[in-house]
C-alpha positions, 0 to 999 in steps of 0.5 A: 778857665782863664789862661795868660795871653802869652800862653794862649798865643803860644798854643795858637802859634804851635797849631798851624791853622792850615794843618788843623783845618786840613783835618776837618776840611779838604783844602786845595792851595790856590795862590797864597791861600787854601780853599775848600767847601765851607763846613759851616754852610752847604755849598757846591763851589769852594768859598772857604779860604784859609790863609797860612800867612794870616793864620786865619780862615774866612768864608766869603759865602756865609761870613764865618771867620776867625783864627784856629781857636774860633774854628775849633769853637765853631766846629766842635762847639767848644767854649774858648777854654775847651778849644785852648785845652784841645789845641794845647794837648795837640801841640804838647803845651802844658796848661796850668792846673785849675786853682780852686778855693776850698769852697769851689773844690768841695763843690766840684768834688761833689759834682764829680761824685754825682757824675761818677755815681750816674756813670756807674748806674748807666754801666749797671743798666747797660749790663742788665739789658744784655743779661738774662734779667734784661731779656724782656727789655732787649726784646722790647727795644729790638721790637722797636726796630733798634739795632744792636749798634744803636742800642750801644751808641745811646747806652740803652739799658734795663732796670730790673723788676726787683726794687733794690738791685741798683742800690745794692750794686752802688753800695758795693762800689762804695757810694753812700746812700745820701749820694745815691738819693741825691743823684735821683737813683733811689728813694727812701720810705719807712716801709721799704727803706732805700729802694730803686727809683727805676724798676722794670723799665728800659733805660735811656741815659741822658748825657750832657754835650760832653757825653757825661751821664747826668740823668736817666729816663725810664720807659715802661714796656707795656701800658703802665703809668707813668709811661716815662719816668725821669730823674729829678733835677739835681746839681748836675741835671737841669731839664730846662737847659739840656736836650736829649741827643745834643751830645751827638747832634752838635757835631752833625754838621747840619745847618739845622736841628730837628726837635722831637718830643721823645727819646725814641723819636731821636734814637730812630732818627739817628739810626736812620741817618738824621744825626741832628735830632734832639728832644726835650727832657720830659717837659715842654720846650723852654727858652733855656733849651732854645738858647742852647740850640742857638749855639749849634744851629740857626734853624730848628725843624719841629718834628712833633706829633701830628695829634692835637697835643703835638700841634699845641706843643709845636705852636708853643715852641714856635713862639719860644724860637721866635723870642730867641731869634731862631728860625723855625719850620714844621715837618708834616708827619701825616698820615703818621703820628711821629717820626719813628712811625713815619720812618718805619712805614715810609723810609728815610727818603720820604722823611728827607723829602718832608724835611725839604718841604718843612713848612714855614712856622708862620704859615703853619700857625695860620694853617692851624688857625684856619681850622677854627673858621668857616671860610664859606661864611663871609663873616667868619672868613672876614674874621679869619682875615682880621686874625691874619692881619693881627699876626702880621703885626707881630713882625716889627721889621717893615721889610719882613712884614711886607714880604709876609703880607704879599706871600699871605695875600697870594696864598689865601687869595686876598688882595695885597692892598686890602690885607695891607689896609687891614694890617695898618688899621689893626696897627693904628688901633693897637699901636703895634707897628707903623705902616710900611711906607711904599715907594711910588715906583713900587721899588725899594731903595737899595742905596747904602747908608752913609754909615755902611759906606763909612764902615766899608772904607774902614774895612777895605783899609784894614784888609789892604794893610794886612795884605800888604803890611808895607803900606802901613809906613806910608800912611801912618802919618795920616791914619791912626786907630782913632780914625776907625769910628766903630769900636771893634774896628778901632780895637783891631786897628790899635793892636794891628798898628801897634804891632806894625810899628814894631815890625810885627805882623800877627793878625791872627793874635788880634782875633784872640782879643775877643771872647765873643764868637760874633766879635771874632767873626766880625774881626775876621771879616775886617781882614778879608774884605774883597779888594777890587783887582786893579791892573796898573800901579797907578790905579792901585795908588789912586785907589789907596789914596782915595780909601785913606782920604775917605777914612780920614774925611769920615773921621773928621766929620765924626769928631766934628759932630762930637765937639762939646760932648767928647774931650778928645774931639777937638784934638781929632778935628784939628789933626784931621783937618791938617791931614786932609789938607796934606792928603789933598796935595800928596801922592801915596807911592807904592814903590818900595 
């Protein structure tokens, strides 16, 4: 849903960021800002800063930052539109109704009816489990050590032995047969007519991230086949883009998600206090699910079964996580098969230890591969080492590959130089990677690149201006938005300078220019670069002059290289040269 900029700004201004974040994080005032423990990463010393003046937050530990919308989006895992709506409701701001075309209205109406019929079915299953007809189902779940509260939290239910009870119930509520079938709750054949899809099973409602029932999983209580029966895909249920338990896990406030294989594993783990557990929906883990997880965590811990099928599934999931850019580790379940069995036998503390000891996914792959070789046989051992070298070639980043070369060499007692030669040899044969160029001293260079130094001076200047807006008038004749060579920096400077030229100071509104969360984070960092504390006015004036001169000089050099390719470059070079000459003879005073 698109909202006008003026309305978005009204919502933001009516939600003081300190008041909003105080509802989530315990804050203490220190100087002009408030500080607390960052809710986006684990820390012991507060590095999470909230500025009432800027109406922004920033964590100096993990770099999370933005305005009040960004915070709600990140904490609640909301879209921008959902964050605006939540904060509008909080402030009592009326938002316009969504306007749909006739086609969209029909489509949304149909989606709503599918959600309604699923919700009604979930209520029916829930009631049946707690009635006389559902005694067998209740005994089964209780026998799996699930508490009454856990059954209630996950809305667990029961499908009766009779083959058409649910159909009759939904018909009595006014739902048409076509809708019941389309929702995947019933089937039809000539012999039995309309009949329930699920019968004599305990039922697991599958919910989307907004707690809406979109489908079901049903489990037999004995040895019947199939063990699990899931809803078919519908307009509202895409198995490859949803995860069981994510509606709870998304607000678990952990820096990782635990990925399980089954519903019972997720439920048992939530009951044991591991609320970050999710599971795929009766299918193999998909890239769509990985991309969904990427919105909520940076790392995924795999809690797959310890048997052969579980290992195979874990290896496949590791590849998908890597492709998506997520870090992955593997939890060792042995001597038990799955998380449910492990926790029942060894308890939560033991499982917490296994979480802390989760194995790096690359080493897990190597360890599983090792099983295929006889390391007592020199030929087989050499083949194993060659296979390790082949896998090391998968790291495209030289630093990462070199780190793994050293770690693998140490773990498997291979000479690092020998392993490195194997990697280089394999890479040369396949063209996969270029060999790492190692400094003769053995020490990697730590010098900042010219591009990074250039960006840093621009960040320092924007932060200084937002800390002391009065500075803008003193440097406006020398610095323009075009002097900021990064596109995002230039957009921020353009809006900031435009406001300051009118006497307006509103950095938090600038964050709302960016819809992408990463861009919001980067923009927030621009306003929160650490400035060196200088004791005297003379030192501060010199530092300001140096930063202004550096930004202008970098700009001059940037546009000089683009003459002929950029029609604006000539004008920028002429103006830049003139400004540099003047700056070299000018003192910038910080006096009022």
